[in-house]
C-alpha positions in Angstrom: 0.0 0.0 0.0 2.8 2.4 0.9 4.6 1.6 -2.4 1.5 2.1 -4.4 0.9 5.5 -2.7 4.5 6.5 -3.5 3.9 5.7 -7.1 0.9 8.1 -7.1 2.9 10.9 -5.4 3.9 12.7 -8.7 0.2 12.8 -9.8 -0.8 14.1 -6.3 1.9 16.9 -6.6 0.5 17.9 -10.0 -3.0 17.9 -8.7 -2.0 19.9 -5.6 -0.2 22.5 -7.8 -3.3 23.0 -10.0 -5.8 23.3 -7.1 -3.4 25.6 -5.2 -3.1 27.9 -8.2 -6.9 27.9 -8.5 -7.4 28.8 -4.8 -4.7 31.5 -5.1 -6.5 33.1 -8.0 -9.7 33.2 -6.0 -7.9 34.6 -3.0 -6.4 37.6 -4.9 -9.6 38.2 -6.8 -8.6 37.3 -10.4 -11.2 34.6 -10.3 -14.5 36.1 -9.1 -16.4 35.0 -6.1 -20.1 36.2 -5.9 -21.8 37.3 -2.7 -25.6 37.7 -2.1 -27.8 40.0 -0.1 -29.0 37.1 2.1 -27.0 34.6 4.2 -25.6 31.7 2.3 -24.4 28.8 4.5 -22.0 26.3 2.8 -21.6 22.7 4.1 -18.7 20.7 2.7 -15.5 18.8 3.2 -11.9 18.6 2.0 -12.1 14.9 1.1 -14.2 12.9 -1.4 -17.5 12.4 0.4 -18.6 10.3 3.3 -18.5 13.0 6.1 -22.3 13.3 6.5 -23.0 16.5 4.6 -26.6 15.8 3.9 -27.5 14.9 7.5 -25.9 18.0 8.7 -27.8 20.0 6.2 -31.0 18.4 7.5 -29.9 19.4 11.0 -29.7 23.0 9.8 -33.1 22.8 8.1 -34.7 21.2 11.1 -33.5 24.0 13.4 -33.7 27.0 11.2 -36.8 26.5 9.1 -39.2 27.4 12.0 -37.6 30.9 12.1 -36.5 31.6 8.5 -37.7 31.0 5.0 -35.1 28.5 3.8 -33.8 27.2 0.5 -31.5 24.2 0.0 -29.3 24.0 -3.1 -27.2 21.1 -4.2 -25.5 19.9 -7.4 -27.9 17.0 -7.7 -25.2 14.4 -8.1 -26.0 11.7 -10.7 -29.3 13.2 -11.7 -30.2 13.0 -15.4 -31.9 16.4 -15.6 -30.0 19.5 -16.8 -29.8 23.1 -15.6 -31.7 24.5 -12.7 -34.5 22.3 -11.3 -36.9 23.3 -8.5 -37.8 20.0 -6.8 -41.2 18.9 -5.8 -42.1 16.0 -3.5 -43.5 13.9 -6.4 -40.4 14.3 -8.5 -38.1 11.3 -9.0 -34.4 10.6 -8.5 -33.7 11.1 -12.2 -34.7 14.7 -12.0 -33.5 15.5 -8.4 -30.8 13.2 -7.3 -31.3 11.1 -4.2 -30.2 13.7 -1.6 -32.3 16.6 -2.8 -35.3 14.4 -3.2 -34.9 13.0 0.3 -34.8 16.5 1.7 -37.8 17.7 -0.2 -39.9 14.8 0.9 -38.9 15.3 4.5 -39.2 19.1 4.5 -41.8 19.9 1.9 -42.1 23.5 3.1 -38.5 24.2 2.2 -37.5 25.3 -1.3 -35.2 22.6 -2.8 -33.3 23.2 -6.0 -30.5 21.5 -7.9 -28.0 23.1 -10.3 -24.4 22.4 -11.2 -23.8 26.1 -11.5 -24.6 27.2 -8.0 -24.5 31.0 -8.8 -27.2 30.4 -11.5 -29.1 28.2 -9.0 -29.1 31.0 -6.3 -30.3 33.6 -8.8 -33.1 31.3 -9.8 -34.2 30.7 -6.2 -34.2 34.4 -5.4 -36.1 35.2 -8.6 -38.8 32.5 -8.0 -38.9 32.7 -4.2 -38.0 36.3 -3.2 -39.1 35.6 0.3 -36.1 33.3 0.9 -34.0 34.4 3.9 -31.2 31.8 4.1 -29.8 29.4 1.5 -28.0 26.2 2.4 -25.4 24.9 0.0 -24.7 21.2 0.1 -21.2 20.1 -0.8 -19.9 23.5 -1.9 -16.6 23.9 0.0 -14.6 23.8 -3.2 -17.2 25.9 -5.1 -15.2 29.1 -4.9 -17.4 31.0 -7.3 -19.6 31.8 -4.3 -18.3 33.4 -1.1 -20.6 32.0 1.6 -21.6 34.0 4.6 -20.7 31.0 6.8 -18.5 28.1 5.8 -18.9 24.8 7.6 -16.1 22.2 7.1 -16.9 18.6 8.0 -14.3 15.9 8.7 -14.9 12.2 9.5 -13.5 11.4 13.0 -12.0 8.2 11.6 -10.5 9.9 8.5 -9.4 13.3 9.6 -8.2 15.6 6.9 -5.0 16.2 8.9 -4.0 12.6 8.1 -5.1 12.4 4.5 -3.4 13.1 1.2 -4.2 14.7 -2.1 -5.9 12.8 -4.8 -5.1 10.3 -6.2 -2.6 9.4 -3.4 -5.4 10.0 -0.8 -8.9 11.4 -0.8 -8.3 15.2 -0.4 -9.9 17.4 -3.1 -7.5 20.2 -2.1 -4.6 20.9 0.2 -5.1 20.5 4.0 -4.5 24.3 4.1 -8.0 24.7 2.7 -9.3 24.3 6.3 -8.4 28.0 6.8 -11.5 29.1 4.9 -13.8 27.5 7.4 -15.8 29.5 10.0 -16.6 26.3 11.9 -15.2 22.8 11.8 -17.3 19.8 12.7 -15.7 16.4 13.4 -18.4 14.0 12.4 -19.3 10.3 13.0 -17.8 10.2 16.5 -18.8 7.6 19.0 -21.8 8.3 21.1 -19.6 8.4 24.2 -16.8 10.8 23.6 -14.4 11.9 26.4 -13.4 15.6 26.6 -9.7 14.5 26.7 -10.0 13.1 23.2 -11.8 16.3 22.1 -8.8 18.3 23.3 -6.3 16.0 21.6 -8.1 16.4 18.2 -8.4 20.2 18.6 -4.7 20.4 19.2 -4.1 18.3 16.1 -6.4 20.5 13.9 -4.8 23.7 15.0 -7.9 25.9 14.4 -7.5 29.5 13.7 -8.6 32.0 16.4 -12.0 32.6 14.8 -12.7 28.9 14.1 -15.0 26.9 16.5 -14.6 23.2 16.5 -17.6 20.9 17.2 -18.1 17.2 17.5 -21.2 15.4 16.2 -22.5 11.8 16.1 -25.4 10.0 14.4 -28.4 9.0 16.4 -30.0 6.1 14.5 -33.8 5.5 14.3 -35.5 2.2 14.7 -36.3 0.1 11.7 -39.0 1.8 9.6 -41.1 -0.3 7.1 -40.1 0.7 3.5 -43.3 -0.4 1.7 -46.8 -1.6 2.3 -46.1 -5.2 3.0 -47.6 -8.2 4.8 -44.2 -9.5 5.7 -43.2 -7.1 8.5 -41.9 -8.5 11.7 -44.4 -7.0 14.1 -43.4 -7.4 17.7 -41.0 -10.1 16.7 -37.3 -10.2 17.8 -34.9 -9.6 14.9 -31.4 -11.1 15.1 -30.2 -11.2 11.5 -30.0 -8.5 8.9 -29.3 -8.4 5.3 -28.0 -4.9 4.8 -27.5 -3.3 1.4 -26.1 0.2 0.9 -24.9 2.5 -1.8 -23.3 5.1 0.4 -19.7 6.3 0.7 -18.9 5.0 4.2 -21.4 2.4 5.7 -19.1 1.2 8.5 -20.6 3.4 11.2 -24.1 1.9 10.5 -22.7 -1.6 10.5 -21.0 -1.0 13.8 -24.2 0.4 15.2 -26.1 -2.7 14.2 -23.5 -5.1 15.5 -23.4 -3.2 18.8 -27.0 -4.1 19.2 -26.1 -7.8 19.0 -27.4 -8.2 15.4 -25.8 -10.4 12.8 -25.2 -8.4 9.7 -24.5 -9.6 6.2 -23.7 -6.6 4.0 -23.9 -6.0 0.3 -22.0 -2.9 -0.6 -22.6 -0.8 -3.8 -20.9 2.4 -4.9 -22.1 5.7 -3.5 -25.3 6.9 -5.3 -25.6 3.5 -7.0 -28.7 3.2 -9.3 -30.3 -0.1 -8.4 -31.4 -2.5 -11.1 -33.6 -5.6 -11.2 -30.4 -7.8 -11.1 -29.3 -6.0 -7.9 -32.7 -6.7 -6.2 -32.6 -10.3 -7.3 -29.1 -10.6 -5.7 -30.4 -9.0 -2.5 -33.3 -11.3 -2.2 -31.2 -14.4 -2.9 -28.7 -13.3 -0.2 -31.6 -12.8 2.2 -33.1 -16.2 1.4 -29.8 -17.8 2.1 -29.7 -16.5 5.6 -30.7 -19.3 8.0 -33.6 -18.5 10.4 -36.8 -16.6 10.4 -36.0 -13.7 12.7 -34.4 -11.7 9.8 -35.1 -8.6 7.7 -33.7 -6.7 4.8 -32.4 -3.2 5.8 -31.2 -0.2 3.8 -30.6 3.5 4.3 -33.1 6.3 3.7 -30.9 7.7 0.9 -30.7 4.3 -0.8 -34.5 3.9 -0.5 -34.9 7.1 -2.6 -33.3 5.3 -5.5 -35.7 2.4 -5.3 -39.0 3.8 -4.2 -39.9 5.4 -7.6 -39.1 2.2 -9.6 -42.4 0.3 -9.7 -40.7 -2.9 -10.8 -38.2 -2.9 -7.9 -40.9 -2.0 -5.4 -43.2 -4.8 -6.6 -40.5 -7.3 -6.1 -39.2 -6.1 -2.7 -42.7 -5.4 -1.2 -43.1 -9.2 -0.7 -40.3 -9.1 1.7 -39.7 -7.5 5.1 -37.7 -4.5 3.9 -36.9 -1.7 6.3 -34.9 1.5 6.3 -33.1 3.5 9.0 -32.9 7.2 9.4 -30.0 9.2 11.0 -30.2 12.3 13.1 -27.2 14.6 13.9 -26.4 15.2 17.5 -23.7 17.4 19.1 -21.5 16.4 21.9 -21.1 18.5 25.1 -24.5 20.1 24.6 -23.1 22.5 22.0 -26.1 22.5 19.5 -27.2 25.9 20.6 -23.7 27.3 20.5 -23.3 26.1 17.0 -26.7 27.4 15.9 -26.0 30.8 17.5 -23.1 31.3 15.1 -25.3 31.0 12.0 -28.7 32.4 13.1 
């Protein structure tokens, strides 16, 4: 592994040089960054996905939408539509992408839009919804064409950016120095029990700037929620075996959570944002049938379910089986939710 990384070092150096020049041109104003008359909150990371951006956006929406008229804007990764799209609850993944659709269906009162060009997307939101008071940008830390009012940097506790390397040698999209643009840093996916001594060790390693606040969050998992109308649910029945299928960047925290509850887990992993097919579903069912016992279910994530639920063929197959999904909610350690929210509201 070390030898392989060393072979990639020249490419990482070239990539780092290019991204550094790009950031420098934005920093000195040769490349333009746009600002807007309302607060724009950016949520992003230095690495390639898997830090929990969308759940943290949901946390912001949950806590701000009762006070402000909000809009959420993302790229709409892997959608098939083009240009700016204002998302409705009855749209599908092809138009919206899984994350934007999930948010619109959970928060129907919030304006949800997708656009690769975020500047164009914000202009469209303000044109169509002039009452908008705050815009939340999902995965926009490297989108330097917009200068956000508040920049939130996320880093996975188990894969801190301070220990990562530039692409393709590691998973960093830009140099570690990019952390300096953050107004707040959140270390995500920590354990539910998190000692203050460890907090202090990590803060020392991060070396935050004087204006930067560092927070620590973890995921609170829901119970198992029925995915479809089905006669096969395990009502009031003890479950001890799970066939889990996921198409997310880092499923290990979920697997660890399930195993910590004394559940036997067989996991089928797909790529992040995977578009499920009939062959995938057949494989999932066959794996489920091969699990010995009756106290078993099929489980997936809320985001994965978005990519299945609008496909009538897949739903018709899976609805004959006990299929459930699990939701996640962001919680902050050390009772710092209000401190964090006070910085942005």
